[in-house]
mmCIF entry with sequence, helices, sheets and N, C-alpha, C, O atoms, coordinates in Angstrom:
data_MODEL
# 
_entry.id   MODEL 
# 
_entity.id                         1 
_entity.type                       polymer 
_entity.pdbx_number_of_molecules   1 
# 
_entity_poly.entity_id                      1 
_entity_poly.type                           'polypeptide(L)' 
_entity_poly.nstd_linkage                   no 
_entity_poly.nstd_monomer                   no 
_entity_poly.pdbx_seq_one_letter_code       VAEFDLDVIDEVRSTWQFFRDRRPETYGRLTDL 
_entity_poly.pdbx_seq_one_letter_code_can   VAEFDLDVIDEVRSTWQFFRDRRPETYGRLTDL 
_entity_poly.pdbx_strand_id                 A 
# 
loop_
_entity_poly_seq.entity_id 
_entity_poly_seq.num 
_entity_poly_seq.mon_id 
_entity_poly_seq.hetero 
1 1  VAL n 
1 2  ALA n 
1 3  GLU n 
1 4  PHE n 
1 5  ASP n 
1 6  LEU n 
1 7  ASP n 
1 8  VAL n 
1 9  ILE n 
1 10 ASP n 
1 11 GLU n 
1 12 VAL n 
1 13 ARG n 
1 14 SER n 
1 15 THR n 
1 16 TRP n 
1 17 GLN n 
1 18 PHE n 
1 19 PHE n 
1 20 ARG n 
1 21 ASP n 
1 22 ARG n 
1 23 ARG n 
1 24 PRO n 
1 25 GLU n 
1 26 THR n 
1 27 TYR n 
1 28 GLY n 
1 29 ARG n 
1 30 LEU n 
1 31 THR n 
1 32 ASP n 
1 33 LEU n 
# 
_struct_asym.id          A 
_struct_asym.entity_id   1 
# 
loop_
_struct_conf.conf_type_id 
_struct_conf.id 
_struct_conf.pdbx_PDB_helix_id 
_struct_conf.beg_label_comp_id 
_struct_conf.beg_label_asym_id 
_struct_conf.beg_label_seq_id 
_struct_conf.pdbx_beg_PDB_ins_code 
_struct_conf.end_label_comp_id 
_struct_conf.end_label_asym_id 
_struct_conf.end_label_seq_id 
_struct_conf.pdbx_end_PDB_ins_code 
_struct_conf.beg_auth_comp_id 
_struct_conf.beg_auth_asym_id 
_struct_conf.beg_auth_seq_id 
_struct_conf.end_auth_comp_id 
_struct_conf.end_auth_asym_id 
_struct_conf.end_auth_seq_id 
_struct_conf.pdbx_PDB_helix_class 
_struct_conf.details 
_struct_conf.pdbx_PDB_helix_length 
HELX_P HELX_P1 AA1 LEU A 6  ? TRP A 16 ? LEU A 6  TRP A 16 1 ? 11 
HELX_P HELX_P2 AA2 PRO A 24 ? TYR A 27 ? PRO A 24 TYR A 27 5 ? 4  
HELX_P HELX_P3 AA3 GLY A 28 ? THR A 31 ? GLY A 28 THR A 31 1 ? 4  
# 
_struct_conf_type.id          HELX_P 
_struct_conf_type.criteria    ? 
_struct_conf_type.reference   ? 
# 
loop_
_atom_site.group_PDB 
_atom_site.id 
_atom_site.type_symbol 
_atom_site.label_atom_id 
_atom_site.label_alt_id 
_atom_site.label_comp_id 
_atom_site.label_asym_id 
_atom_site.label_entity_id 
_atom_site.label_seq_id 
_atom_site.pdbx_PDB_ins_code 
_atom_site.Cartn_x 
_atom_site.Cartn_y 
_atom_site.Cartn_z 
_atom_site.occupancy 
_atom_site.B_iso_or_equiv 
_atom_site.pdbx_formal_charge 
_atom_site.auth_seq_id 
_atom_site.auth_comp_id 
_atom_site.auth_asym_id 
_atom_site.auth_atom_id 
_atom_site.pdbx_PDB_model_num 
ATOM 1   N N  . VAL A 1 1  ? -22.906 5.641   24.117 1.00 0.00 ? 1  VAL A N  1 
ATOM 2   C CA . VAL A 1 1  ? -23.249 4.637   25.102 1.00 0.00 ? 1  VAL A CA 1 
ATOM 3   C C  . VAL A 1 1  ? -24.243 3.683   24.461 1.00 0.00 ? 1  VAL A C  1 
ATOM 4   O O  . VAL A 1 1  ? -25.177 4.101   23.776 1.00 0.00 ? 1  VAL A O  1 
ATOM 5   N N  . ALA A 1 2  ? -24.027 2.397   24.696 1.00 0.00 ? 2  ALA A N  1 
ATOM 6   C CA . ALA A 1 2  ? -24.917 1.393   24.139 1.00 0.00 ? 2  ALA A CA 1 
ATOM 7   C C  . ALA A 1 2  ? -25.243 0.345   25.197 1.00 0.00 ? 2  ALA A C  1 
ATOM 8   O O  . ALA A 1 2  ? -24.473 0.123   26.131 1.00 0.00 ? 2  ALA A O  1 
ATOM 9   N N  . GLU A 1 3  ? -26.370 -0.278  25.037 1.00 0.00 ? 3  GLU A N  1 
ATOM 10  C CA . GLU A 1 3  ? -26.768 -1.357  25.934 1.00 0.00 ? 3  GLU A CA 1 
ATOM 11  C C  . GLU A 1 3  ? -26.684 -2.675  25.182 1.00 0.00 ? 3  GLU A C  1 
ATOM 12  O O  . GLU A 1 3  ? -27.059 -2.755  24.012 1.00 0.00 ? 3  GLU A O  1 
ATOM 13  N N  . PHE A 1 4  ? -26.194 -3.700  25.848 1.00 0.00 ? 4  PHE A N  1 
ATOM 14  C CA . PHE A 1 4  ? -26.071 -5.026  25.262 1.00 0.00 ? 4  PHE A CA 1 
ATOM 15  C C  . PHE A 1 4  ? -26.764 -6.037  26.156 1.00 0.00 ? 4  PHE A C  1 
ATOM 16  O O  . PHE A 1 4  ? -26.598 -6.012  27.375 1.00 0.00 ? 4  PHE A O  1 
ATOM 17  N N  . ASP A 1 5  ? -27.533 -6.918  25.557 1.00 0.00 ? 5  ASP A N  1 
ATOM 18  C CA . ASP A 1 5  ? -28.166 -7.991  26.306 1.00 0.00 ? 5  ASP A CA 1 
ATOM 19  C C  . ASP A 1 5  ? -27.203 -9.173  26.279 1.00 0.00 ? 5  ASP A C  1 
ATOM 20  O O  . ASP A 1 5  ? -27.132 -9.895  25.285 1.00 0.00 ? 5  ASP A O  1 
ATOM 21  N N  . LEU A 1 6  ? -26.468 -9.370  27.361 1.00 0.00 ? 6  LEU A N  1 
ATOM 22  C CA . LEU A 1 6  ? -25.426 -10.395 27.399 1.00 0.00 ? 6  LEU A CA 1 
ATOM 23  C C  . LEU A 1 6  ? -25.992 -11.802 27.251 1.00 0.00 ? 6  LEU A C  1 
ATOM 24  O O  . LEU A 1 6  ? -25.304 -12.691 26.751 1.00 0.00 ? 6  LEU A O  1 
ATOM 25  N N  . ASP A 1 7  ? -27.228 -12.016 27.674 1.00 0.00 ? 7  ASP A N  1 
ATOM 26  C CA . ASP A 1 7  ? -27.846 -13.327 27.501 1.00 0.00 ? 7  ASP A CA 1 
ATOM 27  C C  . ASP A 1 7  ? -28.075 -13.627 26.016 1.00 0.00 ? 7  ASP A C  1 
ATOM 28  O O  . ASP A 1 7  ? -27.864 -14.754 25.567 1.00 0.00 ? 7  ASP A O  1 
ATOM 29  N N  . VAL A 1 8  ? -28.502 -12.627 25.267 1.00 0.00 ? 8  VAL A N  1 
ATOM 30  C CA . VAL A 1 8  ? -28.710 -12.807 23.819 1.00 0.00 ? 8  VAL A CA 1 
ATOM 31  C C  . VAL A 1 8  ? -27.369 -13.052 23.131 1.00 0.00 ? 8  VAL A C  1 
ATOM 32  O O  . VAL A 1 8  ? -27.270 -13.916 22.260 1.00 0.00 ? 8  VAL A O  1 
ATOM 33  N N  . ILE A 1 9  ? -26.359 -12.314 23.510 1.00 0.00 ? 9  ILE A N  1 
ATOM 34  C CA . ILE A 1 9  ? -25.024 -12.500 22.923 1.00 0.00 ? 9  ILE A CA 1 
ATOM 35  C C  . ILE A 1 9  ? -24.525 -13.910 23.179 1.00 0.00 ? 9  ILE A C  1 
ATOM 36  O O  . ILE A 1 9  ? -23.982 -14.548 22.277 1.00 0.00 ? 9  ILE A O  1 
ATOM 37  N N  . ASP A 1 10 ? -24.699 -14.401 24.391 1.00 0.00 ? 10 ASP A N  1 
ATOM 38  C CA . ASP A 1 10 ? -24.264 -15.755 24.729 1.00 0.00 ? 10 ASP A CA 1 
ATOM 39  C C  . ASP A 1 10 ? -25.029 -16.789 23.920 1.00 0.00 ? 10 ASP A C  1 
ATOM 40  O O  . ASP A 1 10 ? -24.450 -17.765 23.444 1.00 0.00 ? 10 ASP A O  1 
ATOM 41  N N  . GLU A 1 11 ? -26.336 -16.576 23.763 1.00 0.00 ? 11 GLU A N  1 
ATOM 42  C CA . GLU A 1 11 ? -27.160 -17.502 22.982 1.00 0.00 ? 11 GLU A CA 1 
ATOM 43  C C  . GLU A 1 11 ? -26.734 -17.521 21.513 1.00 0.00 ? 11 GLU A C  1 
ATOM 44  O O  . GLU A 1 11 ? -26.624 -18.590 20.912 1.00 0.00 ? 11 GLU A O  1 
ATOM 45  N N  . VAL A 1 12 ? -26.498 -16.362 20.945 1.00 0.00 ? 12 VAL A N  1 
ATOM 46  C CA . VAL A 1 12 ? -26.075 -16.281 19.545 1.00 0.00 ? 12 VAL A CA 1 
ATOM 47  C C  . VAL A 1 12 ? -24.736 -16.976 19.357 1.00 0.00 ? 12 VAL A C  1 
ATOM 48  O O  . VAL A 1 12 ? -24.557 -17.725 18.396 1.00 0.00 ? 12 VAL A O  1 
ATOM 49  N N  . ARG A 1 13 ? -23.804 -16.742 20.252 1.00 0.00 ? 13 ARG A N  1 
ATOM 50  C CA . ARG A 1 13 ? -22.490 -17.370 20.141 1.00 0.00 ? 13 ARG A CA 1 
ATOM 51  C C  . ARG A 1 13 ? -22.583 -18.886 20.219 1.00 0.00 ? 13 ARG A C  1 
ATOM 52  O O  . ARG A 1 13 ? -21.871 -19.588 19.501 1.00 0.00 ? 13 ARG A O  1 
ATOM 53  N N  . SER A 1 14 ? -23.447 -19.394 21.076 1.00 0.00 ? 14 SER A N  1 
ATOM 54  C CA . SER A 1 14 ? -23.547 -20.849 21.237 1.00 0.00 ? 14 SER A CA 1 
ATOM 55  C C  . SER A 1 14 ? -24.344 -21.513 20.124 1.00 0.00 ? 14 SER A C  1 
ATOM 56  O O  . SER A 1 14 ? -24.085 -22.672 19.800 1.00 0.00 ? 14 SER A O  1 
ATOM 57  N N  . THR A 1 15 ? -25.308 -20.812 19.529 1.00 0.00 ? 15 THR A N  1 
ATOM 58  C CA . THR A 1 15 ? -26.123 -21.438 18.491 1.00 0.00 ? 15 THR A CA 1 
ATOM 59  C C  . THR A 1 15 ? -25.568 -21.197 17.089 1.00 0.00 ? 15 THR A C  1 
ATOM 60  O O  . THR A 1 15 ? -25.609 -22.101 16.255 1.00 0.00 ? 15 THR A O  1 
ATOM 61  N N  . TRP A 1 16 ? -25.056 -20.014 16.813 1.00 0.00 ? 16 TRP A N  1 
ATOM 62  C CA . TRP A 1 16 ? -24.518 -19.730 15.494 1.00 0.00 ? 16 TRP A CA 1 
ATOM 63  C C  . TRP A 1 16 ? -23.090 -20.242 15.351 1.00 0.00 ? 16 TRP A C  1 
ATOM 64  O O  . TRP A 1 16 ? -22.660 -20.585 14.250 1.00 0.00 ? 16 TRP A O  1 
ATOM 65  N N  . GLN A 1 17 ? -22.359 -20.295 16.451 1.00 0.00 ? 17 GLN A N  1 
ATOM 66  C CA . GLN A 1 17 ? -20.999 -20.815 16.528 1.00 0.00 ? 17 GLN A CA 1 
ATOM 67  C C  . GLN A 1 17 ? -20.033 -20.111 15.584 1.00 0.00 ? 17 GLN A C  1 
ATOM 68  O O  . GLN A 1 17 ? -19.158 -20.751 15.001 1.00 0.00 ? 17 GLN A O  1 
ATOM 69  N N  . PHE A 1 18 ? -20.187 -18.788 15.429 1.00 0.00 ? 18 PHE A N  1 
ATOM 70  C CA . PHE A 1 18 ? -19.190 -18.028 14.687 1.00 0.00 ? 18 PHE A CA 1 
ATOM 71  C C  . PHE A 1 18 ? -17.869 -18.093 15.420 1.00 0.00 ? 18 PHE A C  1 
ATOM 72  O O  . PHE A 1 18 ? -17.831 -18.021 16.649 1.00 0.00 ? 18 PHE A O  1 
ATOM 73  N N  . PHE A 1 19 ? -16.818 -18.224 14.697 1.00 0.00 ? 19 PHE A N  1 
ATOM 74  C CA . PHE A 1 19 ? -15.471 -18.239 15.243 1.00 0.00 ? 19 PHE A CA 1 
ATOM 75  C C  . PHE A 1 19 ? -15.200 -19.437 16.156 1.00 0.00 ? 19 PHE A C  1 
ATOM 76  O O  . PHE A 1 19 ? -14.210 -19.434 16.888 1.00 0.00 ? 19 PHE A O  1 
ATOM 77  N N  . ARG A 1 20 ? -16.031 -20.427 16.130 1.00 0.00 ? 20 ARG A N  1 
ATOM 78  C CA . ARG A 1 20 ? -15.846 -21.588 16.998 1.00 0.00 ? 20 ARG A CA 1 
ATOM 79  C C  . ARG A 1 20 ? -14.545 -22.308 16.654 1.00 0.00 ? 20 ARG A C  1 
ATOM 80  O O  . ARG A 1 20 ? -13.802 -22.721 17.545 1.00 0.00 ? 20 ARG A O  1 
ATOM 81  N N  . ASP A 1 21 ? -14.278 -22.453 15.375 1.00 0.00 ? 21 ASP A N  1 
ATOM 82  C CA . ASP A 1 21 ? -13.097 -23.190 14.937 1.00 0.00 ? 21 ASP A CA 1 
ATOM 83  C C  . ASP A 1 21 ? -12.025 -22.274 14.373 1.00 0.00 ? 21 ASP A C  1 
ATOM 84  O O  . ASP A 1 21 ? -11.259 -22.689 13.503 1.00 0.00 ? 21 ASP A O  1 
ATOM 85  N N  . ARG A 1 22 ? -11.954 -21.048 14.843 1.00 0.00 ? 22 ARG A N  1 
ATOM 86  C CA . ARG A 1 22 ? -10.974 -20.113 14.303 1.00 0.00 ? 22 ARG A CA 1 
ATOM 87  C C  . ARG A 1 22 ? -9.565  -20.571 14.646 1.00 0.00 ? 22 ARG A C  1 
ATOM 88  O O  . ARG A 1 22 ? -9.332  -21.206 15.675 1.00 0.00 ? 22 ARG A O  1 
ATOM 89  N N  . ARG A 1 23 ? -8.638  -20.240 13.770 1.00 0.00 ? 23 ARG A N  1 
ATOM 90  C CA . ARG A 1 23 ? -7.229  -20.590 13.950 1.00 0.00 ? 23 ARG A CA 1 
ATOM 91  C C  . ARG A 1 23 ? -6.391  -19.357 13.673 1.00 0.00 ? 23 ARG A C  1 
ATOM 92  O O  . ARG A 1 23 ? -5.912  -19.177 12.553 1.00 0.00 ? 23 ARG A O  1 
ATOM 93  N N  . PRO A 1 24 ? -6.203  -18.501 14.672 1.00 0.00 ? 24 PRO A N  1 
ATOM 94  C CA . PRO A 1 24 ? -5.478  -17.241 14.468 1.00 0.00 ? 24 PRO A CA 1 
ATOM 95  C C  . PRO A 1 24 ? -4.082  -17.418 13.902 1.00 0.00 ? 24 PRO A C  1 
ATOM 96  O O  . PRO A 1 24 ? -3.568  -16.510 13.250 1.00 0.00 ? 24 PRO A O  1 
ATOM 97  N N  . GLU A 1 25 ? -3.458  -18.560 14.133 1.00 0.00 ? 25 GLU A N  1 
ATOM 98  C CA . GLU A 1 25 ? -2.099  -18.763 13.605 1.00 0.00 ? 25 GLU A CA 1 
ATOM 99  C C  . GLU A 1 25 ? -2.079  -18.806 12.079 1.00 0.00 ? 25 GLU A C  1 
ATOM 100 O O  . GLU A 1 25 ? -1.016  -18.658 11.476 1.00 0.00 ? 25 GLU A O  1 
ATOM 101 N N  . THR A 1 26 ? -3.230  -19.005 11.447 1.00 0.00 ? 26 THR A N  1 
ATOM 102 C CA . THR A 1 26 ? -3.286  -19.026 9.986  1.00 0.00 ? 26 THR A CA 1 
ATOM 103 C C  . THR A 1 26 ? -3.527  -17.645 9.391  1.00 0.00 ? 26 THR A C  1 
ATOM 104 O O  . THR A 1 26 ? -3.575  -17.507 8.169  1.00 0.00 ? 26 THR A O  1 
ATOM 105 N N  . TYR A 1 27 ? -3.680  -16.621 10.223 1.00 0.00 ? 27 TYR A N  1 
ATOM 106 C CA . TYR A 1 27 ? -3.985  -15.281 9.745  1.00 0.00 ? 27 TYR A CA 1 
ATOM 107 C C  . TYR A 1 27 ? -2.736  -14.449 9.445  1.00 0.00 ? 27 TYR A C  1 
ATOM 108 O O  . TYR A 1 27 ? -2.856  -13.312 8.987  1.00 0.00 ? 27 TYR A O  1 
ATOM 109 N N  . GLY A 1 28 ? -1.572  -14.979 9.688  1.00 0.00 ? 28 GLY A N  1 
ATOM 110 C CA . GLY A 1 28 ? -0.344  -14.216 9.553  1.00 0.00 ? 28 GLY A CA 1 
ATOM 111 C C  . GLY A 1 28 ? -0.203  -13.491 8.232  1.00 0.00 ? 28 GLY A C  1 
ATOM 112 O O  . GLY A 1 28 ? 0.129   -12.306 8.213  1.00 0.00 ? 28 GLY A O  1 
ATOM 113 N N  . ARG A 1 29 ? -0.444  -14.168 7.138  1.00 0.00 ? 29 ARG A N  1 
ATOM 114 C CA . ARG A 1 29 ? -0.269  -13.548 5.825  1.00 0.00 ? 29 ARG A CA 1 
ATOM 115 C C  . ARG A 1 29 ? -1.257  -12.401 5.620  1.00 0.00 ? 29 ARG A C  1 
ATOM 116 O O  . ARG A 1 29 ? -0.928  -11.421 4.952  1.00 0.00 ? 29 ARG A O  1 
ATOM 117 N N  . LEU A 1 30 ? -2.449  -12.506 6.176  1.00 0.00 ? 30 LEU A N  1 
ATOM 118 C CA . LEU A 1 30 ? -3.435  -11.425 6.035  1.00 0.00 ? 30 LEU A CA 1 
ATOM 119 C C  . LEU A 1 30 ? -3.042  -10.210 6.863  1.00 0.00 ? 30 LEU A C  1 
ATOM 120 O O  . LEU A 1 30 ? -3.233  -9.073  6.432  1.00 0.00 ? 30 LEU A O  1 
ATOM 121 N N  . THR A 1 31 ? -2.499  -10.443 8.039  1.00 0.00 ? 31 THR A N  1 
ATOM 122 C CA . THR A 1 31 ? -2.186  -9.325  8.912  1.00 0.00 ? 31 THR A CA 1 
ATOM 123 C C  . THR A 1 31 ? -0.840  -8.701  8.599  1.00 0.00 ? 31 THR A C  1 
ATOM 124 O O  . THR A 1 31 ? -0.541  -7.604  9.072  1.00 0.00 ? 31 THR A O  1 
ATOM 125 N N  . ASP A 1 32 ? -0.015  -9.390  7.802  1.00 0.00 ? 32 ASP A N  1 
ATOM 126 C CA . ASP A 1 32 ? 1.298   -8.860  7.447  1.00 0.00 ? 32 ASP A CA 1 
ATOM 127 C C  . ASP A 1 32 ? 1.247   -7.931  6.232  1.00 0.00 ? 32 ASP A C  1 
ATOM 128 O O  . ASP A 1 32 ? 2.259   -7.315  5.897  1.00 0.00 ? 32 ASP A O  1 
ATOM 129 N N  . LEU A 1 33 ? 0.108   -7.816  5.571  1.00 0.00 ? 33 LEU A N  1 
ATOM 130 C CA . LEU A 1 33 ? 0.004   -6.994  4.368  1.00 0.00 ? 33 LEU A CA 1 
ATOM 131 C C  . LEU A 1 33 ? 0.136   -5.530  4.678  1.00 0.00 ? 33 LEU A C  1 
ATOM 132 O O  . LEU A 1 33 ? 0.071   -4.699  3.772  1.00 0.00 ? 33 LEU A O  1 
# 
């Protein structure tokens, strides 16, 4: 069991912007291996 601070997660996602411009359709070759 773990606790997550959802406000911190939201802040990190909005300021760090990881995966903001991800394009899953380009991952096909990686996932087909």
